[in-house]
N, C-alpha and C positions, 0 to 999 in steps of 0.2 A: 600760190596758195599759201596761206598762213594757218597753221594748226596750233592750238594751245595745248599745253600738257594735260589740262583737265579733259579735253576732248579725246586725247589719246588714251588716257586712263579709263574713260568711259567705255571706249571700244575694247580695251584689253587691260584689265586690272593688274596683270602680272608685270606690267612695266614698273610698278612700284617695287618689285623685288630687286630691281637694280638701281633704285634711286640713290643708294648710298655709295655708288662708285666713286673712288677717289679721283682727283684730277689726273688726266693722262691715261685713264683706263677706259676700255670699251666693253660692252656686253653684246654678244650676238647669239643667235639661235637659228636653227634650220627651218623653223616654222612655228606658228602659234601652237602652244601646248608643249613644245620641245623645251629641254632644259636650257637655261641661260648659261653661256660660257663667258666667264670674266677673264680679261687678260689686259696686260699693258698694251697700249697702242704703239705700234712701231711704224713710223711714217716711211721708213726706208725699206720695208719688205712687203712682198706680195703675200696675201693670205690665201691659203688653199684649204677650203673647208669641205669635209666629206662626212656626211651622215650615213654611216655604214648600214643602218637599218633600212635605208631607202635605195641601196644599191643592190640590184638583182642580177647583174651580169658585169663582166669585165668591160664590155662596150659602154654601159651606163657609167662605170667608174671613169673611164677615159674621157667620155664626153663631159662629165662633171668637172674634172680637173683641167682638161685642156681649155675649156671656156675661161677658167679663172687665171690660167697662166698665159693666155694669148698664144696658144700653140698654133703653128701653121697647119693648113689643111693636109699637108703631106706627112704630118707627124705619125709615126708608127704607133699602133695600139698594141704594144707589148712591153714587158718589163725592161728589156734592154734599152729600148728607145726612151722609156720613162727615166731610167737611170741617166742616160746621156743628157736629157734636158734638165733634170733636177740637180744632177751632180756637176756635170761638166759645164752646162749652160750654153749660152750663145745660140739657142735654138728658138726659144719662145720669145714673145714680145716682152714678157716680164721674167727676167733672169733671177737666179738665186741671189741673195738668201730669201727663204720663204718662212712664213709662220704657218706651220701645218696644224690644223685643228681637225682632229678625228673624233667624231662623236658616235655614240651608240655602238662601240666596238663589240660588245657582248651580244649584239643583235645582228651581227653579220650572218647572212645565210650560210649554212654549213658548207655548201659547195664553193664558197668564196673565201673561207677562212685561211687556207694556205696562200692564196693570192694576196689577201689583206696583209698577212704576215710579211710577205715579200715586199709589199709597198711600204710597210713600216720600216723595214731594213733600208730601203732606198731613201726614205725621208731622213732617217737617222744619219746615213752616210752623207747626204746633202748638207745636213746641219754640221756634221763633223768637219767637212771640207770648206763650207762656205759661210758658216754662221747660220743664224736663224733660230727657230724654236719649234718645239713639238708640244702640243697640248692635247691630251687625250681624256675622254670621259669614259666611265665604265671600264676602267683598266683591269679590275679584278677578274674580268672574264676573258682577258686576252692571253693567248698562249705564248707570244714571244717574250723572251727574257733579255735583259741588257747584254748578255754575253753571246747573242746570236752571231754567227759568222757573217761577214759581208759577202754579198753576191760576187 
């Protein structure tokens, strides 16, 4: 199937919002109507994208990220296991480094804010040890500060 840009724009005019991307950059979003996230494209890293406004449980979070990382069926659904695979590596099909894209941080359900903050710490430690990058939107609503202690 071949689709022309005009047909795409006819379906979703917001595509024009990212028409000015420089070469080597990509724009993604979690769905129609969501904010576009612009970033350099890294061919050598796996992207892990989480829209926190759509995560209602820790199981939903783990299902979302495990699918993107190629986690094995036996992977534990807890923060220690997540740290092992994101920081140490050699567990998932796609190992670090990762490009973490965390969207709608300020819309995280209140019962998951502490969990989200722990995930952010693990992501930052993965970047510190393996390289990669963290891109967040809606940062002003997030409680963690750069000086958070590591787990």
